Backbone as CSV, one residue per row, in Angstrom:
resi,resn,N_x,N_y,N_z,CA_x,CA_y,CA_z,C_x,C_y,C_z
1,UNK,106.814,98.655,154.369,107.098,97.792,153.234,106.665,96.372,153.593
2,UNK,106.146,95.669,152.610,105.726,94.280,152.816,106.931,93.347,152.737
3,UNK,106.806,92.232,153.433,107.843,91.200,153.413,107.227,89.899,152.925
4,UNK,107.889,89.244,151.984,107.520,87.903,151.555,107.567,87.002,152.797
5,UNK,106.637,86.031,152.889,106.579,85.162,154.078,107.882,84.409,154.301
6,UNK,108.485,83.912,153.239,109.751,83.189,153.375,110.850,84.132,153.850
7,UNK,110.865,85.346,153.328,111.862,86.333,153.748,111.723,86.617,155.243
8,UNK,110.510,86.800,155.693,110.267,87.075,157.116,110.683,85.884,157.977
9,UNK,110.367,84.676,157.519,110.764,83.470,158.256,112.282,83.349,158.352
10,UNK,112.978,83.590,157.241,114.448,83.529,157.242,115.023,84.575,158.201
11,UNK,114.507,85.785,158.108,114.972,86.888,158.949,114.842,86.515,160.431
12,UNK,113.678,86.046,160.825,113.438,85.712,162.236,114.273,84.516,162.685
13,UNK,114.433,83.529,161.817,115.202,82.333,162.179,116.688,82.657,162.359
14,UNK,117.235,83.452,161.458,118.655,83.811,161.569,118.862,84.709,162.783
15,UNK,117.963,85.654,162.988,118.081,86.527,164.155,118.091,85.735,165.457
16,UNK,117.301,84.686,165.521,117.224,83.872,166.739,118.561,83.213,167.067
17,UNK,119.440,83.079,166.075,120.761,82.481,166.281,121.802,83.495,166.773
18,UNK,121.462,84.765,166.700,122.385,85.827,167.105,122.317,85.991,168.622
19,UNK,123.473,86.187,169.270,123.447,86.378,170.732,122.485,87.503,171.139
20,UNK,121.802,87.289,172.235,120.761,88.211,172.694,121.261,89.650,172.799
21,UNK,122.479,89.849,173.278,122.976,91.211,173.481,123.250,91.951,172.172
22,UNK,123.302,91.243,171.055,123.500,91.877,169.747,122.241,91.857,168.888
23,UNK,121.248,91.096,169.311,120.078,90.825,168.468,119.316,92.081,168.064
24,UNK,119.072,93.001,168.986,118.271,94.187,168.627,119.003,95.079,167.627
25,UNK,120.314,95.177,167.785,121.106,95.967,166.828,121.052,95.304,165.451
26,UNK,121.264,93.982,165.429,121.226,93.245,164.160,119.842,93.340,163.521
27,UNK,118.802,93.226,164.334,117.433,93.285,163.804,117.192,94.599,163.076
28,UNK,117.618,95.687,163.688,117.417,97.004,163.081,118.227,97.153,161.800
29,UNK,119.518,96.856,161.877,120.390,97.055,160.721,119.996,96.156,159.550
30,UNK,119.701,94.886,159.832,119.381,93.946,158.763,118.034,94.260,158.137
31,UNK,117.029,94.584,158.952,115.711,94.888,158.378,115.777,96.152,157.517
32,UNK,116.502,97.160,157.985,116.641,98.380,157.197,117.358,98.099,155.881
33,UNK,118.421,97.296,155.948,119.192,96.980,154.743,118.351,96.158,153.766
34,UNK,117.583,95.193,154.274,116.745,94.362,153.398,115.733,95.234,152.662
35,UNK,115.132,96.182,153.374,114.159,97.073,152.735,114.841,98.006,151.743
36,UNK,116.030,98.468,152.071,116.794,99.298,151.141,117.127,98.512,149.879
37,UNK,117.497,97.248,150.045,117.794,96.396,148.889,116.577,96.298,147.966
38,UNK,115.414,96.064,148.552,114.188,95.944,147.748,113.871,97.265,147.047
39,UNK,113.941,98.369,147.795,113.638,99.683,147.202,114.605,100.038,146.083
40,UNK,115.867,99.615,146.211,116.852,99.949,145.177,116.510,99.289,143.846
41,UNK,115.685,98.247,143.896,115.237,97.573,142.677,113.774,97.891,142.368
42,UNK,113.282,98.953,142.998,111.912,99.436,142.779,110.850,98.383,143.076
43,UNK,111.100,97.588,144.116,110.124,96.590,144.541,109.477,97.028,145.848
44,UNK,108.247,96.605,146.060,107.503,96.958,147.264,107.492,95.833,148.290
45,UNK,108.213,94.741,147.984,108.235,93.599,148.893,109.664,93.088,149.061
46,UNK,110.019,92.794,150.303,111.330,92.229,150.612,111.311,90.746,150.272
47,UNK,112.319,90.303,149.535,112.427,88.900,149.115,113.429,88.167,150.006
48,UNK,113.447,86.838,149.946,114.459,86.095,150.698,115.891,86.507,150.320
49,UNK,116.122,86.802,149.044,117.455,87.251,148.617,117.835,88.556,149.301
50,UNK,116.878,89.469,149.436,117.152,90.736,150.126,117.623,90.485,151.552
51,UNK,116.992,89.512,152.211,117.342,89.201,153.601,118.737,88.598,153.678
52,UNK,119.020,87.631,152.810,120.349,87.015,152.812,121.412,88.063,152.498
53,UNK,121.169,88.878,151.485,122.121,89.950,151.148,122.334,90.880,152.348
54,UNK,121.258,91.240,153.027,121.351,92.149,154.168,122.205,91.552,155.281
55,UNK,122.014,90.267,155.554,122.832,89.640,156.590,124.300,89.630,156.196
56,UNK,124.612,89.346,154.935,126.008,89.347,154.511,126.599,90.756,154.541
57,UNK,125.827,91.751,154.182,126.331,93.131,154.180,126.536,93.641,155.603
58,UNK,125.582,93.382,156.475,125.608,93.971,157.818,126.409,93.163,158.841
59,UNK,126.733,91.923,158.528,127.508,91.094,159.453,128.994,91.275,159.149
60,UNK,129.794,91.602,160.172,131.237,91.736,159.940,131.816,90.449,159.337
61,UNK,132.759,90.602,158.429,133.306,89.469,157.672,133.780,88.333,158.578
62,UNK,134.371,88.646,159.703,134.881,87.630,160.608,133.811,86.701,161.151
63,UNK,132.551,87.104,161.046,131.439,86.293,161.543,130.659,85.612,160.414
64,UNK,131.116,85.735,159.190,130.412,85.108,158.067,130.415,83.588,158.174
65,UNK,131.517,82.996,158.632,131.590,81.541,158.767,130.492,80.990,159.673
66,UNK,130.404,81.496,160.912,129.331,81.022,161.793,127.937,81.326,161.234
67,UNK,127.796,82.477,160.589,126.495,82.834,160.018,126.115,81.839,158.907
68,UNK,127.080,81.470,158.071,126.816,80.497,157.014,126.408,79.149,157.616
69,UNK,127.089,78.744,158.694,126.727,77.482,159.352,125.305,77.548,159.900
70,UNK,124.935,78.692,160.469,123.564,78.862,160.964,122.567,78.776,159.814
71,UNK,122.874,79.443,158.709,121.976,79.397,157.553,121.830,77.968,157.040
72,UNK,122.940,77.249,156.960,122.884,75.857,156.511,122.018,75.017,157.449
73,UNK,122.183,75.204,158.754,121.394,74.458,159.738,119.909,74.761,159.603
74,UNK,119.596,75.981,159.152,118.202,76.401,158.984,117.653,76.044,157.597
75,UNK,118.497,75.498,156.742,118.053,75.137,155.394,117.986,76.313,154.440
76,UNK,118.730,77.362,154.731,118.759,78.548,153.873,119.954,78.423,152.933
77,UNK,119.686,78.365,151.639,120.722,78.162,150.630,121.271,79.508,150.163
78,UNK,122.258,80.011,150.903,122.853,81.307,150.555,123.645,81.221,149.257
79,UNK,124.093,80.020,148.869,124.888,79.866,147.644,124.085,80.213,146.398
80,UNK,122.775,80.006,146.432,121.979,80.321,145.246,121.863,81.828,145.026
81,UNK,122.291,82.616,146.016,122.298,84.071,145.891,123.696,84.615,145.606
82,UNK,124.635,83.696,145.287,125.964,84.123,144.853,127.040,84.123,145.915
83,UNK,126.762,83.593,147.084,127.761,83.544,148.148,128.407,82.164,148.166
84,UNK,129.720,82.150,148.350,130.444,80.871,148.335,130.420,80.211,149.707
85,UNK,130.636,78.918,149.672,130.607,78.121,150.907,131.792,78.360,151.758
């Protein structure tokens, strides 16, 4: 499946913030979820929204706060995809 350039950039930037010992697991789960999100809407390309949704779905709730701070530091506006601050 193809990935929008911004989606790929967001994915790689957020992954880089994840501790090394969890990164490969997160990479697999999030990329699979992002592609599933796109396919569920009959699209052939992963969008930035798919990536943000995938991170929120695959990240345990207790880690959403730090993840949101990382997204904010990276300039990723998760609020425009329906997530609260």
